[in-house]
MIMARVO-111968 format. One record per residue (C-alpha): x, y, z; residue number from 0; residue in three letters. Coordinates in steps of 0.001 Angstrom, whole numbers, plus 500000, padded with zeros to 6 digits. Each point is the difference from the previous one (the first is absolute). Layout:
X	Y	Z	NUM	ALA
...
This chain:
500000	500000	500000	0	MET
501628	503284	498857	1	GLU
500121	502652	502709	2	LYS
498910	503401	498941	3	ARG
500403	503545	501375	4	LEU
496790	501564	498848	5	GLY
500080	499208	496297	6	LYS
503843	499932	499747	7	ILE
501627	496572	499652	8	PRO
502472	499284	502801	9	ALA
502766	499196	497514	10	ARG
499760	503623	498736	11	TRP
500542	501593	503415	12	ILE
503866	499871	499982	13	PRO
499996	501607	496573	14	VAL
497611	502732	501111	15	ILE
502012	500660	503165	16	VAL
503186	500304	497919	17	SER
498323	502456	497662	18	VAL
498679	502043	502919	19	VAL
503425	500066	501690	20	LEU
501717	500916	496741	21	PHE
497470	502769	499406	22	THR
500435	501269	503569	23	PHE
503806	500003	499700	24	CYS
499826	501616	496575	25	LEU
497641	502632	501368	26	GLY
502312	500586	502940	27	SER
502990	500343	497680	28	ALA
498101	502381	497758	29	TRP
498983	501983	503073	30	ALA
503704	500325	500822	31	ASP
500788	501152	496476	32	ILE
497096	502402	500212	33	THR
501406	501394	503240	34	ALA
503446	500269	498434	35	ALA
498638	501910	497008	36	LYS
498057	502294	502308	37	ARG
503134	500778	502048	38	TRP
502083	500493	496869	39	ILE
497499	502478	498573	40	ASP
499192	501857	503216	41	ALA
503254	499949	501975	42	GLU
503080	498589	498283	43	PHE
500516	502858	497568	44	GLN
502368	501239	498810	45	PRO
502150	496940	499378	46	SER
503034	499243	497876	47	THR
498010	497009	498707	48	LEU
497087	500026	497604	49	SER
496660	498965	501499	50	LYS
500252	496681	498176	51	GLN
503438	499390	501544	52	GLN
498596	500927	503414	53	GLN
497185	497485	499560	54	ILE
502534	497293	499105	55	LYS
501931	500701	503223	56	GLU
496782	499825	502016	57	MET
499018	496726	498314	58	GLU
503332	498586	501146	59	TRP
499337	501155	503588	60	PHE
496536	498411	499997	61	ILE
501375	496669	498815	62	LYS
503048	499996	502291	63	ALA
497899	500994	503026	64	ALA
497309	497343	499466	65	ALA
501488	497483	502500	66	PRO
500020	502690	502717	67	TYR
496551	501452	499392	68	LYS
498233	500662	503298	69	GLY
503276	500257	501924	70	MET
500550	503010	502288	71	ALA
503543	501305	500351	72	ILE
501669	502801	501967	73	LYS
502775	502330	498847	74	VAL
501540	503078	501614	75	VAL
501821	503201	499055	76	SER
500872	503426	501352	77	GLU
497458	502793	499615	78	THR
500655	502145	496935	79	ILE
497541	501005	497227	80	PRO
501213	497249	497652	81	THR
499250	497270	502519	82	HIS
496706	501609	500990	83	GLU
498975	499626	496366	84	TYR
501015	496339	500029	85	GLU
498112	499394	503246	86	SER
496790	501801	499058	87	LYS
499811	499525	496227	88	VAL
502262	497228	498709	89	LEU
499089	497518	502743	90	ALA
496316	500421	499125	91	LYS
500671	499660	496283	92	ALA
502120	496907	500574	93	PHE
497234	498330	502024	94	GLU
497323	500747	497406	95	GLU
502189	498736	497160	96	ILE
501651	496950	501627	97	THR
497784	499108	502948	98	GLY
502929	500282	502454	99	ILE
499250	502344	502895	100	LYS
502878	502223	501118	101	VAL
500287	501917	503240	102	THR
502741	502570	499400	103	HIS
500991	501496	503358	104	ASP
501599	503455	500143	105	LEU
502332	500700	502928	106	ILE
503113	502080	500699	107	GLN
503261	498891	498436	108	GLU
501569	499096	503343	109	GLY
497029	497759	500774	110	ASP
500364	498237	496628	111	VAL
503592	499121	500903	112	ILE
498905	498824	503457	113	GLU
497353	497654	498537	114	LYS
502542	498709	497503	115	LEU
502480	499284	502800	116	GLN
497366	498168	502030	117	ILE
499202	497706	497084	118	GLN
503673	499388	499160	119	MET
500904	499218	503613	120	GLN
496932	497944	500924	121	SER
499402	498211	496725	122	GLY
496275	500680	500428	123	LYS
498095	501553	497122	124	ASN
498994	503542	500981	125	VAL
499404	501369	496481	126	PHE
499968	498227	496659	127	ASP
502133	502713	498356	128	ALA
501706	503224	500996	129	TYR
500723	503184	498083	130	ILE
503321	500526	501665	131	ASN
502732	502511	499160	132	ASP
502870	498652	497954	133	SER
502210	501481	502756	134	ASP
499796	496495	501466	135	LEU
501629	498355	496964	136	ILE
503161	499275	502014	137	GLY
497860	498406	502718	138	THR
497832	497982	497629	139	HIS
502856	498681	497878	140	SER
501928	498771	503086	141	ARG
497531	498469	502462	142	TYR
498166	497654	497634	143	GLY
496475	500854	501234	144	HIS
498935	501696	496770	145	VAL
498981	498277	496772	146	VAL
502544	500440	497226	147	ASN
497695	501284	497243	148	LEU
502330	499096	497138	149	THR
499781	496305	500902	150	ASP
496347	500300	501098	151	TRP
498864	501358	496631	152	MET
501818	497210	498192	153	ALA
498977	497257	502444	154	GLY
497243	499738	502627	155	GLN
498356	503254	498968	156	GLY
500244	499546	496244	157	LYS
496307	499165	499581	158	ASP
499022	503250	501748	159	VAL
502601	502290	498397	160	THR
498602	502416	497428	161	LEU
501600	499426	496572	162	PRO
499813	503747	499270	163	THR
501447	501109	503361	164	LEU
503114	501340	498179	165	ASP
502552	500193	502835	166	ILE
502398	502046	497862	167	ASP
497440	502839	499942	168	ASP
500277	500457	503800	169	PHE
502317	502945	500701	170	MET
500873	498737	503483	171	GLY
500957	496406	499204	172	LYS
503680	500705	500769	173	SER
498942	501147	503481	174	PHE
498274	496688	500748	175	THR
502751	497756	498685	176	THR
502341	498320	502485	177	GLY
503763	499519	499696	178	PRO
499250	496591	498476	179	ASP
498222	501631	497044	180	GLY
496591	498687	501070	181	LYS
496850	502137	500270	182	LEU
498620	499927	503561	183	TYR
497246	502615	499780	184	GLN
497682	501347	497292	185	LEU
499955	503834	499808	186	PRO
496535	501437	500563	187	ASP
500740	503736	500239	188	GLN
502992	502253	500413	189	GLN
500749	503580	500924	190	PHE
503131	502066	500388	191	ALA
501313	502541	502475	192	ASN
500515	503077	497840	193	LEU
500774	503658	500579	194	TYR
496829	502140	500238	195	TRP
499964	503750	499436	196	PHE
497750	502979	499265	197	ARG
500580	500531	496298	198	TYR
497957	503191	500039	199	ASP
502263	501564	502649	200	TRP
503206	498784	498384	201	PHE
499013	501650	496701	202	THR
499042	503375	501476	203	ARG
502333	502590	498505	204	GLU
500322	501973	503241	205	ASP
500999	496918	501979	206	PHE
502422	498872	497288	207	LYS
501726	503381	499943	208	ALA
500167	500207	503793	209	GLN
501424	496473	500301	210	PHE
502613	500609	497304	211	LYS
501113	503218	501719	212	LYS
500433	498308	503385	213	ILE
501429	496594	499031	214	TYR
501629	500656	496650	215	GLY
498243	497302	497961	216	TYR
496551	499294	498549	217	GLU
497010	498956	502056	218	LEU
499009	496558	498690	219	GLY
499833	496308	500800	220	VAL
502873	499351	502459	221	PRO
502540	497465	498796	222	VAL
501862	499784	503313	223	ASN
499281	500477	503697	224	TRP
501802	503331	500085	225	SER
497488	501455	497534	226	ALA
497095	498444	501887	227	TYR
501217	501672	503188	228	GLU
500355	503376	498265	229	ASP
496456	499757	498639	230	ILE
498653	498987	503421	231	ALA
501696	503008	501580	232	GLU
498812	502306	497204	233	PHE
496314	499226	500345	234	PHE
500004	499705	503803	235	SER
502138	503044	500810	236	GLU
500278	502238	496935	237	GLN
496435	499709	498693	238	VAL
498273	499031	503221	239	GLY
496426	500636	498899	240	GLU
497843	500140	496905	241	ILE
496687	501864	499952	242	ASP
500184	500420	503759	243	GLY
500507	496270	500705	244	ARG
503165	498630	501584	245	ALA
501833	497603	497681	246	ILE
502741	497470	500613	247	TYR
502890	498748	497916	248	GLY
499922	496371	501156	249	HIS
497617	497312	501277	250	MET
500751	496843	501980	251	ASP
498975	498165	503167	252	TYR
501876	498963	503142	253	GLY
497802	498192	502518	254	LYS
501626	496992	501645	255	LYS
497776	497334	498476	256	ALA
500442	496967	497702	257	PRO
499424	502063	496862	258	ASP
503071	502099	500856	259	LEU
501951	496893	499018	260	GLY
498525	500068	496475	261	TRP
501188	503594	499692	262	ARG
503571	498629	500172	263	PHE
499878	496432	498689	264	THR
498132	501345	496966	265	ASP
503376	500969	498678	266	ALA
501002	503159	501886	267	TRP
503546	498692	500416	268	LEU
500221	499139	496307	269	SER
498962	503545	499085	270	MET
502846	501278	502151	271	ALA
502359	497577	498250	272	GLY
500730	497559	502818	273	ALA
499948	496830	497906	274	GLY
501818	498703	496939	275	ASP
499209	500343	496329	276	LYS
497553	497537	498517	277	GLY
496414	499715	498784	278	ILE
497563	498928	501387	279	PRO
502076	500201	503213	280	ASN
503586	500737	500898	281	GLY
502461	497122	500060	282	LYS
501709	498966	502124	283	PRO
498567	502655	502391	284	VAL
496326	500939	499692	285	ASP
497930	502966	501215	286	GLU
499513	498424	503434	287	TRP
503774	499964	500381	288	GLY
500079	496182	499862	289	ILE
502913	498390	498174	290	ARG
499739	496597	498296	291	VAL
502743	497704	498761	292	ASP
500374	498495	496533	293	GLU
497381	497366	500910	294	ASN
497447	502655	501057	295	ASN
500377	499101	503669	296	ARG
499730	503035	502342	297	PRO
503333	500594	501749	298	VAL
499264	503097	502098	299	GLY
498538	503481	500229	300	SER
502519	501636	502380	301	SER
502970	501768	498432	302	VAL
502234	497695	502024	303	SER
498580	497079	497971	304	ARG
499999	501817	496653	305	GLY
496474	501380	500245	306	GLY
498854	503612	499798	307	ALA
497004	500337	502354	308	ALA
502119	502072	502387	309	ASN
502388	501445	497435	310	GLY
500591	503706	499348	311	PRO
497345	500190	497253	312	ALA
497339	498399	502213	313	ALA
500699	502380	502869	314	LYS
500068	502968	497638	315	TYR
496591	499041	498590	316	SER
498410	499829	503457	317	LEU
501470	503371	500994	318	ARG
498600	501648	496857	319	LYS
496570	498472	500540	320	TYR
499863	501332	503558	321	MET
501352	503429	499033	322	GLU
497513	500561	497183	323	TRP
497077	498737	502069	324	LEU
500694	502500	502750	325	ARG
500937	502997	497863	326	LYS
497740	499922	496951	327	TYR
496938	497785	500617	328	ALA
496629	501274	501338	329	PRO
499496	500171	503768	330	PRO
498894	496640	501348	331	GLY
501739	497920	497302	332	ALA
502442	498639	502553	333	LEU
497091	498404	501876	334	GLY
498170	498666	496926	335	MET
500041	496413	498823	336	ASP
499835	498901	496368	337	PHE
496202	499981	499835	338	TYR
499590	503394	501671	339	GLN
502480	501593	497598	340	SER
498412	498643	496818	341	LEU
497189	502565	499572	342	PRO
502294	502947	500653	343	TYR
501154	500667	496429	344	LEU
496381	500368	498872	345	ALA
499628	503060	502261	346	LYS
502128	501991	497587	347	GLY
502586	501599	502284	348	ASN
503062	497779	499394	349	VAL
502486	500715	497200	350	ALA
501645	496573	499691	351	GLN
500432	496579	501545	352	GLN
503197	498055	499388	353	ILE
498118	496770	499463	354	PHE
496319	499208	499850	355	TRP
498217	496727	499268	356	TYR
498304	500154	496613	357	THR
497285	497625	501242	358	SER
498328	503104	501392	359	PHE
499803	501830	496684	360	VAL
496329	499035	499710	361	SER
499223	501893	503216	362	SER
501766	503205	498933	363	ILE
498559	500417	496488	364	VAL
496476	500595	501310	365	VAL
498416	503108	498503	366	GLU
499418	502759	502528	367	GLY
503181	499409	501989	368	LEU
502304	503027	500449	369	PRO
502681	498146	498011	370	VAL
497806	499364	496933	371	VAL
499173	502562	497300	372	ASN
496437	500689	498892	373	GLU
500564	497987	496813	374	ASP
500988	496934	502037	375	GLY
503727	500226	499329	376	THR
502269	499884	503061	377	PRO
501910	503004	501322	378	LYS
502715	497526	501009	379	TRP
502318	497603	498225	380	ARG
502106	496942	500823	381	MET
503628	499411	499048	382	ALA
502982	497888	501109	383	PRO
501007	500519	503611	384	SER
503339	501787	500466	385	PRO
502990	497924	501052	386	HIS
502433	500524	502863	387	GLY
503719	500761	499742	388	PRO
501110	496347	500303	389	TYR
497809	498917	497078	390	TRP
501660	498873	496755	391	GLU
498698	499369	496495	392	GLU
498766	496426	499704	393	GLY
498496	499803	503493	394	MET
496317	499633	500761	395	LYS
498502	503433	500556	396	LEU
496891	499279	502009	397	GLY
497364	497563	501116	398	TYR
497227	498287	498098	399	GLN
497345	497960	501762	400	ASP
498864	496866	498209	401	CYS
497025	498391	501726	402	GLY
499944	496417	498764	403	SER
497916	496863	500270	404	TRP
501679	497477	502281	405	THR
498967	496359	500467	406	LEU
501096	497957	503015	407	LEU
500726	496288	499995	408	LYS
497897	499608	503165	409	SER
496841	500899	498043	410	THR
498159	496819	498898	411	PRO
500544	499372	496303	412	ILE
496362	500416	498910	413	GLU
499629	503289	501874	414	ARG
503350	501140	498635	415	ARG
498846	499318	496445	416	LYS
496758	501921	500501	417	ALA
501930	502929	501503	418	ALA
502484	499921	497106	419	TRP
497071	500331	497608	420	LEU
498833	503135	501831	421	PHE
503546	501405	500029	422	ALA
500162	499618	496231	423	GLN
496499	501425	499586	424	PHE
501206	503165	501756	425	CYS
503072	500258	497769	426	THR
498843	498688	496605	427	CYS
499774	502308	497014	428	LYS
496203	499908	500069	429	THR
499887	501840	503337	430	THR
503437	501589	500470	431	SER
499669	503237	498025	432	LEU
496765	501035	501703	433	LYS
501490	499126	503394	434	LYS
503043	502118	499176	435	THR
497826	502978	499113	436	HIS
498208	499651	503342	437	VAL
503026	499560	502275	438	GLY
502723	501614	497850	439	LEU
502487	497299	500998	440	THR
501103	498633	496583	441	PRO
501565	496549	499844	442	PHE
499662	499008	496330	443	ARG
502102	501707	497353	444	ASP
497203	499592	497446	445	SER
497566	501851	502264	446	ASP
502130	503086	500662	447	ILE
500691	500309	496252	448	ARG
496316	499794	499073	449	ASP
498499	503023	498222	450	LYS
497595	500515	502904	451	SER
502974	500960	502177	452	PHE
501406	502223	497270	453	THR
496717	501912	500168	454	GLU
499960	500094	503795	455	ARG
503687	500851	500520	456	ALA
499572	503828	500199	457	PRO
497886	499552	503138	458	LYS
502384	497645	501790	459	LEU
502997	502264	500575	460	GLY
502753	497900	498426	461	GLY
498911	496532	501147	462	LEU
499459	498671	496477	463	VAL
503234	501472	498679	464	GLU
501966	498452	502869	465	PHE
498592	496505	499492	466	TYR
500582	500161	496267	467	ARG
503605	501114	500460	468	SER
503163	497924	500441	469	PRO
500467	501884	503290	470	ALA
497434	497747	501705	471	ARG
502563	497209	500452	472	VAL
502058	502145	502418	473	ALA
497153	499913	502543	474	TRP
499842	496551	501563	475	THR
498631	498192	503072	476	PRO
502073	498503	502779	477	THR
502172	497306	498449	478	GLY
501212	496505	500685	479	THR
502792	501025	502421	480	ASN
497453	500269	502834	481	VAL
499603	496452	501369	482	PRO
497027	500599	502310	483	ASP
498050	503174	499300	484	TYR
497499	499757	502901	485	PRO
502683	499470	502650	486	LYS
502412	502624	498682	487	LEU
497491	502695	498983	488	ALA
498774	500573	503548	489	GLN
503525	500964	501098	490	LEU
499972	503089	497782	491	TRP
497156	501984	501508	492	TRP
501039	499147	503529	493	GLN
503616	501158	499616	494	ASN
499365	502936	497687	495	ILE
497074	501065	502158	496	GLY
502349	500343	502956	497	GLU
502223	502370	498031	498	ALA
497073	502070	498727	499	VAL
498649	500282	503552	500	ALA
503400	501173	501236	501	GLY
500513	496971	502227	502	GLU
503290	499023	498319	503	VAL
502361	501540	497469	504	THR
499790	499254	496290	505	VAL
503263	498080	500186	506	SER
498804	497858	502909	507	THR
496663	499266	498320	508	ALA
501577	498714	496788	509	MET
502703	498065	501871	510	ASP
497287	498297	502060	511	ASN
497942	499262	496876	512	LEU
502966	498356	498265	513	ALA
500910	497928	503057	514	LYS
496422	498801	500476	515	GLU
499651	499057	496333	516	GLN
503190	497949	500298	517	ASP
498730	498394	503196	518	ARG
496777	498863	498326	519	ILE
501903	498685	496988	520	MET
502234	498031	502391	521	GLU
496892	498425	501533	522	ARG
498665	499052	496576	523	ILE
503359	498424	499186	524	ALA
500049	497990	503252	525	ARG
496440	498783	499454	526	SER
500880	498499	496631	527	GLY
496502	500942	498786	528	ALA
501318	501427	496736	529	GLN
502604	497337	499379	530	GLY
502774	500960	497606	531	ASP
498011	503058	498902	532	LYS
500118	501627	503419	533	GLY
502425	502487	501579	534	PRO
503657	499132	500494	535	LEU
501442	503032	501784	536	LEU
503463	501389	499396	537	ASN
502297	500271	502972	538	LYS
500333	503513	501402	539	LYS
502935	502084	498799	540	ARG
501179	503534	500554	541	ASP
497570	502295	498156	542	GLU
502866	501623	498104	543	ALA
500561	496690	498166	544	TYR
496612	500275	498318	545	TRP
499818	503800	499722	546	LEU
503222	500062	498005	547	ASN
498706	497507	497445	548	LYS
498150	501090	496820	549	PRO
496199	500128	500214	550	GLY
497833	499795	503109	551	ALA
500496	500711	502823	552	PRO
501232	503380	498793	553	LYS
502396	502006	502131	554	ALA
498981	503585	499343	555	LYS
498084	502454	497862	556	LEU
501445	501027	496695	557	ALA
499043	503546	500985	558	ASN
498473	501019	503331	559	GLU
497842	502701	498419	560	LYS
499797	499388	496246	561	PRO
498559	502694	497752	562	GLN
496290	499669	499527	563	GLY
498972	498541	496660	564	GLU
496556	500138	498421	565	THR
498389	499025	496713	566	ILE
497072	501550	498178	567	ASP
496950	497761	500350	568	TYR
498961	500189	496358	569	ASP
503549	499115	498913	570	THR
499865	496978	502307	571	LEU
496681	498806	498574	572	ILE
501282	500379	496453	573	GLN
503017	497852	500877	574	ALA
497661	497303	501320	575	TRP
497871	500119	496858	576	LYS
503142	499509	497917	577	GLU
500987	497000	502076	578	GLY
502870	501734	501806	579	ARG
500608	499706	503743	580	VAL
500512	503313	501781	581	LYS
């Protein structure tokens, strides 16, 4: 007796179920494609890809993400506009297109590092992926906690690696490559510390004539610290006020807090000229004053071990920072931290800042601000930061942050693959150009050269010209000489903070910093945690032994008070456009 379901023969039921399931899956897939097309049309424009190429990338994501559909993952980054866009917009788009839910937490940079440390030390999965500064490349390439992306993309992660990712298009790939030539992090955004100045004031004929009469050379973009100091003095003491408002020739911050460390580790010593020649970082001595041997093993940061953290250039740089902060910055700057100082330039009463993070360009191009013209063009410009008297041609000239996707081995493989898909979604060519326009932290060469940025360049104060120029390679993150960024970075604000507060002398502060860095590197060596990649400290010698050798540590200034040197801004920009480094 044949069983029946209503009027349908039982033998037909498996066929019908298959058809229903196929139709459901097809409908679901088409819903994903529909969502992708909607996002492409409504949000992901402009793009360096055609819409058809964007759809092809999204089709790949839908297919690659199918095994992880319904999964919920957690990622984390510091709080800047670029990552806010990823958290609020890209995470939602990714879920609608792939079915993978992403919680993208936004916390302070120091907290990101703390969470990362907890996961590395405990082996427990705290987040499925981190957007973590490439400053930790020396840490990641030595400890073995981080996934080597070069091998991952060719091996375990091959099935979830976007064929059109185009690693060579990432401007910061050299920053995230270890001494072994392997890629450990995927750049997600980057921004430089550049010189910021009031172009409208610098081009005023009365100010130009007055400056030339007093200092004997043209008012312009300072090439060296001597010129920067002259300009700071000029606007603070010679000009003093504009339209009844007090103005200042310099801006900085000095509160004893963790972010004071960034003020120095973000390449202040390299700007002074403390390290050796070499791009992306000085070799054998880097901008932290840490020397490495021919095998890239750290051998010391004290001058007595061949380092430069407490050398003449390092001490000079701290003295100048403290002097300028007290003499030329607005009242209260000494007690400000990084975050409190950020909005100050937008008030319109500061003439220049020796370095300023370009990640905050988006907040200072807002129409209606005192530093923006009625037509939306800025009254300010950005240019290379001036270098100190120890600096030599061929050295890095400043700092560039490169926030990068980082995967840990302690993250379960399936969660790691899902997180890697989101990382690529945030950096693929379908989404990257729009993200760059929102956050103004370019990381793809193809994006910054797009015609949409050519059109927008006049309103961005030199940002586009800088990132299109060969000069951009002289601004680099912390390099591979630093064996443990979290442990060593905290020493900087504590020791420098004591000098700024007047608790110790400059010389004592830098001597203590160098000794403590060496002490931590000795502990790392004894632990054996980094194996044959870890520190192997030089024996102490008389400082004169190292100071008399070529390169860092350098014994003395070439000239205690060199003549100020400036360059015309428009001449500088023209040199960049012609592919020349100035």
